[in-house]
C-alpha positions as CSV (number, residue, x, y, z in Angstrom):
1,M,26.7,60.1,27.4
2,G,25.7,57.0,25.5
3,L,22.2,58.4,25.3
4,D,21.2,59.4,21.7
5,L,19.1,62.5,22.4
6,P,18.2,65.5,20.2
7,S,20.1,68.8,20.7
8,R,17.9,71.7,21.6
9,Q,18.8,75.0,20.0
10,W,19.0,77.5,22.9
11,T,19.2,81.2,22.7
12,I,21.0,83.2,25.4
13,E,17.6,84.4,26.7
14,S,15.7,81.2,26.5
15,Y,18.5,79.3,28.3
16,S,18.8,81.8,31.1
17,N,15.0,81.9,31.6
18,A,14.7,78.1,31.6
19,R,17.6,77.5,34.0
20,S,16.5,80.3,36.3
21,V,13.6,78.0,37.4
22,N,14.6,75.7,40.2
23,Q,14.1,72.2,38.6
24,L,13.7,70.6,42.0
25,N,10.5,72.6,42.5
26,V,8.7,71.5,39.3
27,P,7.0,68.3,38.4
28,C,9.2,65.6,36.9
29,D,8.5,65.4,33.1
30,T,10.9,62.8,31.9
31,N,11.2,59.0,32.2
32,I,15.1,59.1,31.9
33,L,16.1,58.4,35.4
34,Y,19.4,60.3,35.2
35,F,17.5,63.6,35.0
36,R,14.5,65.2,36.6
37,T,13.3,67.4,33.8
38,E,13.5,68.0,30.1
39,V,15.3,71.3,30.8
40,Q,18.2,69.4,32.5
41,I,18.4,67.1,29.5
42,D,18.3,69.9,27.0
43,A,20.9,71.8,29.2
44,L,23.3,68.9,28.8
45,F,22.8,67.9,25.2
46,G,22.0,71.3,23.9
47,H,24.8,73.2,25.7
48,M,27.2,71.4,28.1
49,V,28.4,68.8,25.6
50,K,29.6,71.7,23.5
51,K,31.6,73.6,26.1
52,T,35.2,73.2,27.1
53,V,36.0,71.9,30.6
54,F,38.6,74.3,31.7
55,K,42.0,72.6,32.6
56,H,42.8,73.9,36.1
57,Q,46.4,73.9,37.2
58,T,47.9,72.9,40.6
59,I,50.3,75.4,42.0
60,D,53.6,73.9,43.4
61,L,54.1,76.1,46.4
62,A,57.1,74.0,47.6
63,Y,58.9,74.9,44.4
64,M,57.9,78.5,44.7
65,R,59.2,78.6,48.3
66,S,62.6,77.2,47.0
67,Q,63.0,80.4,45.0
68,P,64.0,83.3,47.3
69,V,62.1,85.9,45.2
70,M,58.8,84.0,45.9
71,T,59.1,83.0,49.6
72,E,57.2,86.0,50.8
73,L,54.4,85.4,48.3
74,V,54.0,81.8,49.5
75,D,53.8,83.1,53.1
76,R,50.9,85.4,52.0
77,F,49.0,82.5,50.4
78,E,49.4,80.4,53.6
79,T,48.3,83.3,55.9
80,M,45.3,83.9,53.7
81,G,44.2,80.2,53.9
82,L,44.8,79.6,50.2
83,A,47.7,77.2,50.3
84,N,45.5,74.0,50.3
85,F,43.3,75.4,47.7
86,L,46.2,76.2,45.3
87,Q,47.8,72.9,45.7
88,H,44.5,70.9,45.5
89,R,44.6,68.0,43.0
90,C,41.7,65.9,41.9
91,D,41.4,64.1,38.6
92,W,38.0,64.3,37.1
93,N,35.6,62.7,34.7
94,E,34.3,65.2,32.1
95,T,30.9,63.5,31.7
96,V,30.2,63.7,35.4
97,I,31.2,67.4,35.4
98,R,29.0,68.2,32.5
99,R,26.0,66.5,34.2
100,F,26.8,68.4,37.4
101,Y,26.4,71.6,35.6
102,A,23.2,70.6,33.7
103,T,21.5,69.6,36.9
104,L,23.0,72.2,39.3
105,E,20.8,74.2,41.6
106,I,22.2,76.7,44.1
107,S,21.0,78.8,46.9
108,I,23.4,81.6,48.0
109,E,21.1,82.4,51.0
110,E,20.9,78.8,52.3
111,E,24.6,78.2,51.3
112,K,23.7,74.9,49.6
113,I,24.1,73.3,46.2
114,W,22.1,70.4,44.6
115,W,23.0,68.3,41.6
116,T,22.4,64.7,40.2
117,T,25.1,62.0,39.8
118,E,24.0,58.7,38.3
119,K,20.3,58.5,39.3
120,R,20.3,60.3,42.6
121,T,20.1,64.0,43.6
122,Y,22.6,65.0,46.2
123,Y,23.1,68.3,48.2
124,A,26.1,69.8,49.9
125,T,26.5,72.9,52.1
126,F,29.2,75.5,51.2
127,A,31.1,74.3,54.3
128,Q,31.0,70.7,53.0
129,F,32.2,71.8,49.6
130,A,35.1,73.6,51.5
131,A,35.9,70.5,53.6
132,A,36.0,68.3,50.5
133,N,38.7,70.6,49.1
134,Q,40.6,70.7,52.4
135,L,39.6,74.3,53.3
136,D,38.5,75.8,56.6
137,Y,35.3,77.5,55.7
138,E,34.8,79.2,59.0
139,F,38.3,80.8,58.7
140,L,37.6,81.9,55.2
141,K,34.2,83.5,55.9
142,D,34.7,85.2,59.3
143,E,33.9,88.8,59.6
144,Q,37.5,89.9,59.0
145,S,37.5,88.2,55.6
146,A,37.5,90.2,52.4
147,N,34.5,88.1,51.3
148,I,35.4,88.6,47.7
149,V,32.6,88.4,45.3
150,L,34.5,90.8,42.9
151,E,31.8,93.2,41.7
152,N,33.7,96.5,42.1
153,P,37.0,96.5,40.0
154,L,39.9,98.2,41.5
155,D,40.2,102.0,40.5
156,E,42.5,102.4,37.5
157,N,44.4,105.1,39.4
158,D,45.6,102.4,41.7
159,Y,47.2,100.2,39.0
160,L,50.5,102.0,39.1
161,M,51.5,100.7,42.5
162,F,51.8,97.2,40.9
163,Y,54.2,98.2,38.2
164,E,58.0,98.7,38.3
165,P,58.9,102.4,38.9
166,A,59.3,104.5,35.7
167,H,62.9,105.6,36.7
168,L,64.0,102.0,36.1
169,G,63.3,102.3,32.4
170,I,61.5,99.0,32.3
171,A,59.0,99.0,29.4
172,R,55.4,98.8,30.9
173,V,51.9,99.0,29.6
174,I,49.5,100.2,32.2
175,G,46.6,97.7,32.2
176,G,48.7,95.0,30.7
177,T,51.2,92.5,32.0
178,H,54.3,94.2,30.7
179,G,56.2,95.9,33.4
180,L,54.3,94.4,36.4
181,R,56.3,93.8,39.5
182,H,57.2,90.2,40.1
183,H,54.6,89.3,42.7
184,P,51.6,90.9,41.0
185,A,52.6,89.2,37.7
186,V,52.8,85.8,39.5
187,I,49.4,86.4,41.3
188,N,47.7,87.2,38.0
189,K,49.0,84.0,36.4
190,I,47.9,81.9,39.3
191,A,44.4,83.5,39.5
192,R,43.9,82.8,35.8
193,V,44.3,79.0,36.2
194,T,42.7,78.4,39.7
195,F,39.8,80.4,41.3
196,M,39.3,82.9,38.5
197,P,39.9,80.8,35.4
198,K,40.4,82.8,32.2
199,S,41.5,81.8,28.7
200,G,42.3,84.0,25.8
201,N,44.6,87.1,25.8
202,K,47.3,86.8,28.5
203,D,48.8,90.3,27.8
204,K,45.9,92.1,29.7
205,V,45.1,92.2,33.4
206,R,41.3,92.4,33.3
207,G,38.7,93.8,35.8
208,W,38.5,91.6,38.9
209,Y,42.2,90.3,38.6
210,W,43.3,93.7,39.9
211,N,41.2,93.2,43.0
212,V,42.8,89.7,43.5
213,I,46.3,91.2,43.0
214,S,45.5,94.0,45.5
215,H,44.1,91.7,48.2
216,V,46.9,89.2,48.0
217,M,49.5,92.0,48.0
218,H,47.9,93.5,51.1
219,G,47.4,90.1,52.8
220,N,43.6,90.3,52.9
221,K,41.7,87.0,53.2
222,I,39.8,85.9,50.2
223,N,36.6,83.7,50.7
224,V,37.4,81.6,47.8
225,I,34.3,79.4,48.4
226,A,32.0,82.4,48.2
227,L,33.7,83.5,45.0
228,I,33.4,80.1,43.4
229,M,29.7,79.8,44.4
230,D,29.0,83.2,43.1
231,Q,30.6,82.3,39.7
232,L,28.7,78.9,39.7
233,A,25.4,80.8,40.1
234,D,26.4,82.9,37.1
235,L,27.6,80.0,35.0
236,R,24.4,78.0,35.6
237,L,22.5,80.7,33.6
238,N,25.2,81.5,31.1
239,L,25.1,80.0,27.6
240,E,28.5,81.5,26.4
241,M,31.0,80.6,29.2
242,N,33.0,77.4,29.5
243,L,32.9,75.0,32.4
244,Y,35.2,75.7,35.3
245,F,36.2,74.4,38.8
246,A,36.3,70.7,37.7
247,P,38.8,69.5,40.3
248,Y,37.0,71.2,43.2
249,I,33.5,70.0,42.0
250,M,34.8,66.4,41.5
251,S,36.1,66.5,45.1
252,I,32.6,67.1,46.5
253,I,31.1,64.6,44.2
254,K,33.5,62.0,45.5
255,A,32.9,63.0,49.0
256,K,29.1,62.8,48.8
257,T,28.6,59.9,46.4
258,N,31.6,57.6,46.7
259,F,31.9,57.9,43.0
260,R,34.4,55.3,41.7
261,G,34.1,55.8,37.9
262,V,37.2,56.1,35.7
263,C,38.4,59.7,35.9
264,E,40.1,61.5,33.0
265,C,43.1,63.5,34.1
266,K,42.4,66.9,32.6
267,H,44.7,69.3,34.4
268,S,48.3,70.4,34.0
269,F,51.0,71.2,36.6
């Protein structure tokens, strides 16, 4: 970040078009050894340095289990293979995370990601990404898994099952958080700060969060690695969204590179 480089002025279209080209398959066009191409440099200094690195939270399942009302919910998370994921803690360095995003290449078909740390390009399989985050990828991706890449929002007619019954007289706003049953409300809060990060208005339950609530309430497995990789593929081309999944990304960087730089603790508990 000590480099004094000009900031390219991207448009949404020009950024998406430039990043859609795999930078590993084009000739190297820069003599700055920390990057392979000018596109990667411009992605960092014209975009990544301006974005917020989202502050993921670690979920204290031990505390939740100590509360009788939440014991059953913790059991669901454990059965779904999400306990380690929700409790995962890894401090991270924001500069390293921004460079990861600026150099990221991803193949959903091959189940691999590539990125540059320091002066070397590394790759990891989705299974290695999972292992670095103490997750059992084979368990998460088996044929019984609800391999959630949440493209189809839950039908609005199904929302009512997650709210308190009308006869209790509890104020509720369908589509919002007011009047949600206890477990759906907690699931929504957890999803917003872990595998489906979301800032902004907390009074609404939006789109895919209904799917997450439904799957957890029904005990369906969520392939959280597939979900993250699908979002990384979108984030790589998106000029507007902030940078997510820092603790999970830092874990694979440390596992593959033996990174020992000073990390900045950027998450709350």
